[in-house]
C-alpha positions as CSV (number, residue, x, y, z in Angstrom):
1,M,43.7,-4.0,-46.6
2,T,42.8,-3.1,-43.0
3,A,44.9,-4.8,-40.4
4,V,43.1,-6.5,-37.6
5,S,44.9,-6.8,-34.3
6,S,44.9,-10.1,-32.7
7,P,43.7,-10.5,-29.1
8,L,46.5,-10.8,-26.5
9,P,47.7,-14.4,-26.3
10,F,46.3,-15.3,-22.9
11,T,46.8,-18.9,-22.0
12,A,45.7,-21.0,-19.1
13,G,47.9,-20.2,-16.1
14,T,48.7,-16.6,-17.3
15,R,49.4,-14.6,-14.2
16,L,47.0,-11.7,-13.8
17,L,47.6,-8.4,-12.0
18,G,43.9,-8.0,-11.7
19,E,41.0,-6.6,-13.7
20,V,39.7,-3.3,-15.1
21,I,36.0,-3.2,-14.2
22,A,33.0,-1.0,-15.0
23,W,29.4,-1.5,-14.1
24,A,26.2,-0.2,-15.7
25,C,22.6,0.0,-14.4
26,P,20.7,1.8,-17.2
27,G,17.0,2.1,-16.4
28,L,17.4,-0.3,-13.5
29,S,14.4,-0.5,-11.2
30,V,14.2,-3.1,-8.4
31,S,12.1,-3.4,-5.3
32,H,13.8,-2.9,-1.9
33,A,12.9,-6.5,-1.0
34,G,14.2,-7.8,-4.3
35,L,17.5,-6.0,-3.8
36,V,17.9,-7.4,-0.3
37,A,17.2,-10.9,-1.6
38,A,19.7,-10.4,-4.4
39,L,22.4,-9.4,-1.9
40,E,21.7,-12.4,0.2
41,A,21.8,-14.7,-2.8
42,A,25.1,-13.3,-3.9
43,D,26.6,-13.8,-0.3
44,L,26.8,-10.0,0.3
45,D,25.7,-8.0,3.3
46,P,22.0,-7.1,2.9
47,A,22.3,-4.4,5.5
48,V,23.9,-2.1,2.9
49,A,20.4,-1.8,1.3
50,R,19.0,0.4,3.9
51,E,15.3,1.5,3.9
52,L,14.7,4.9,2.4
53,A,13.5,7.4,5.0
54,P,10.1,9.1,4.1
55,R,11.7,12.6,3.8
56,H,14.3,11.3,1.3
57,A,11.7,9.3,-0.6
58,F,9.4,12.4,-0.8
59,A,12.3,14.3,-2.3
60,R,12.3,11.8,-5.1
61,A,8.5,11.8,-5.4
62,C,8.7,15.6,-6.0
63,R,10.4,14.9,-9.3
64,V,7.0,13.7,-10.5
65,L,4.8,15.9,-8.3
66,S,6.6,19.1,-9.4
67,D,5.2,19.0,-12.9
68,R,4.0,22.6,-13.5
69,R,4.4,23.5,-9.8
70,I,7.0,24.4,-7.3
71,I,7.3,22.5,-4.0
72,R,9.1,24.0,-1.1
73,P,9.4,23.0,2.6
74,V,8.0,25.8,4.8
75,A,8.0,24.3,8.3
76,E,9.4,21.3,10.2
77,D,9.1,19.9,13.7
78,A,10.1,16.6,15.4
79,T,7.5,14.5,13.6
80,T,6.4,16.3,10.4
81,I,7.5,18.4,7.5
82,K,5.1,20.9,5.8
83,F,5.4,21.7,2.1
84,Q,3.8,24.4,0.1
85,F,2.6,23.5,-3.4
86,T,2.6,26.5,-5.8
87,A,1.1,26.1,-9.3
88,E,3.1,27.7,-12.1
89,S,1.6,28.8,-15.4
90,R,2.7,31.0,-18.3
91,E,0.6,33.7,-19.9
92,G,2.3,35.2,-22.9
93,D,5.7,36.4,-21.8
94,R,5.0,36.2,-18.0
95,Y,4.8,33.4,-15.5
96,E,2.1,33.4,-12.9
97,Y,2.1,31.6,-9.5
98,R,-0.9,30.4,-7.4
99,M,-0.7,28.7,-4.1
100,E,-2.4,25.3,-4.3
101,T,-2.2,23.8,-0.9
102,L,0.0,22.9,2.1
103,L,0.9,19.2,2.4
104,T,2.1,17.6,5.6
105,L,4.5,14.6,5.6
106,D,4.8,12.4,8.7
107,K,8.5,11.7,8.9
108,Q,8.0,8.4,10.8
109,T,5.1,6.7,9.1
110,G,5.4,8.2,5.6
111,S,1.8,9.3,5.5
112,V,0.8,12.5,3.7
113,S,-2.2,14.8,4.2
114,C,-3.5,17.9,2.5
115,E,-6.9,19.6,1.7
116,L,-6.8,18.5,-2.0
117,A,-7.9,14.9,-1.9
118,G,-6.7,14.1,-5.4
119,L,-3.2,15.6,-4.8
120,A,-2.9,13.8,-1.5
121,T,-3.7,10.5,-3.2
122,L,-1.2,11.1,-6.0
123,A,1.5,12.2,-3.5
124,Q,0.9,9.2,-1.3
125,E,1.1,6.8,-4.2
126,E,4.3,8.3,-5.6
127,L,5.9,8.4,-2.1
128,D,5.0,4.7,-1.5
129,R,6.6,3.8,-4.8
130,C,9.8,5.7,-4.1
131,I,10.0,4.0,-0.6
132,A,9.6,0.6,-2.2
133,V,11.8,0.9,-5.3
134,R,15.5,1.4,-5.9
135,N,17.1,2.7,-9.0
136,G,20.5,2.4,-10.8
137,S,22.0,5.2,-8.7
138,D,21.0,3.4,-5.5
139,V,22.6,0.1,-6.7
140,T,25.8,2.0,-7.8
141,R,26.1,3.5,-4.3
142,I,25.6,0.0,-2.8
143,V,28.3,-1.5,-5.0
144,Q,30.7,1.3,-4.1
145,K,29.9,0.8,-0.4
146,L,30.6,-2.9,-0.7
147,F,34.0,-2.3,-2.3
148,E,34.9,0.3,0.4
149,R,34.4,-2.5,3.0
150,Q,36.0,-5.4,1.2
151,A,38.3,-4.4,-1.7
152,D,40.2,-1.5,-3.2
153,L,39.0,0.3,-6.3
154,F,41.6,2.3,-8.1
155,A,40.2,4.7,-10.7
156,I,41.9,4.5,-14.1
157,R,40.3,7.8,-15.4
158,P,39.9,11.1,-13.6
159,G,36.1,11.1,-13.8
160,G,35.8,7.6,-12.3
161,G,33.5,4.9,-13.7
162,C,36.3,2.5,-14.6
163,Y,38.5,0.9,-12.0
164,F,41.4,-1.4,-11.5
165,V,40.9,-4.2,-8.9
166,A,43.7,-6.5,-7.8
167,Q,43.5,-10.2,-8.6
168,R,43.3,-11.2,-5.0
169,Y,39.7,-9.7,-5.0
170,A,38.6,-11.8,-8.0
171,A,36.2,-13.9,-5.9
172,F,34.6,-10.8,-4.4
173,V,34.2,-9.3,-7.9
174,D,32.4,-12.6,-8.9
175,R,29.9,-11.9,-6.1
176,I,29.4,-8.3,-7.2
177,Q,28.8,-9.6,-10.8
178,D,26.2,-12.1,-9.4
179,L,24.4,-9.2,-7.6
180,L,24.3,-7.0,-10.7
181,N,23.0,-9.8,-12.9
182,R,20.2,-10.5,-10.4
183,V,19.0,-6.9,-10.3
184,G,19.2,-6.1,-14.0
185,G,22.6,-4.4,-14.1
186,R,25.8,-5.7,-15.6
187,L,29.5,-5.8,-14.8
188,L,32.2,-5.5,-17.5
189,R,35.5,-7.2,-16.6
190,F,38.8,-6.9,-18.5
191,P,41.7,-9.1,-17.2
192,V,45.1,-7.4,-17.0
193,P,47.9,-9.9,-17.5
194,A,51.3,-9.4,-15.8
195,G,54.4,-8.8,-17.9
196,T,53.2,-6.3,-20.5
197,S,55.1,-3.0,-20.2
198,E,52.1,-0.7,-20.7
199,G,49.8,-2.9,-18.5
200,D,52.4,-2.9,-15.6
201,R,53.0,0.8,-16.0
202,S,49.3,1.7,-16.0
203,V,48.5,-0.5,-13.0
204,T,51.4,1.0,-11.0
205,Q,50.3,4.5,-11.9
206,A,46.6,3.9,-11.0
207,V,47.5,2.4,-7.7
208,A,50.0,5.1,-6.9
209,D,47.4,7.8,-7.7
210,G,44.8,6.1,-5.6
211,L,47.1,5.8,-2.6
212,A,48.2,9.4,-3.0
213,A,44.5,10.5,-3.0
214,V,43.9,8.6,0.2
215,V,47.0,10.2,1.9
216,A,45.9,13.6,0.8
217,E,42.4,13.1,2.1
218,H,43.7,12.0,5.5
219,R,46.1,15.0,5.7
220,Y,43.2,17.3,4.9
221,A,41.1,15.7,7.6
222,V,44.0,16.0,10.2
223,A,44.4,19.7,9.2
224,Q,40.7,20.3,10.1
225,F,41.2,19.0,13.6
226,G,40.7,21.6,16.3
227,D,39.8,22.0,19.9
228,D,36.2,21.5,19.1
229,T,36.7,18.4,17.0
230,R,34.9,15.4,18.4
231,S,37.0,12.3,18.8
């Protein structure tokens, strides 16, 4: 007969050290306006959802536009970036390359232009979509930025992704959960009660490791100071 472990006997009033949290945003896609509205509704700073500059949005658009072609920047000035589009094809055991066109991106307005009308239209549509839409990675960066400002995250595994958050930040974690629910993500929360030997030990170790990493980072930064370091 297989033994089934019982859940920890939490009762009302159990003192908590905090929570282990992890969030997931698989396949998430939300408009920039929708993300700003979700931040406001969750009582979080909407300014963290910054607009995406055209040059960065175009880098994302290139993931679609680069199907069977190579896209490389070839010139840049104060207002525009020029990209060369080169078609790639395979003939037997050889690849062949043919220049298609030069496309110009206005860094301020986000407008594109090139001699191939069809490609210009496709590039503009994809660029506009990338400017307007945010993905799961964007939301993850926003969540991390919010925690940097208002609470401490202590990684409980070397690769990150799971964190310990002290109980005093529970109300803030509630707001993060509200945000993720509104944009199609989710937050997993696992309370850590005080008084269990392994729980206390693991929390102490995670916090100590996190603080040691912060100290090491500051020491490295100080070591890089020189006569030409800007204050």
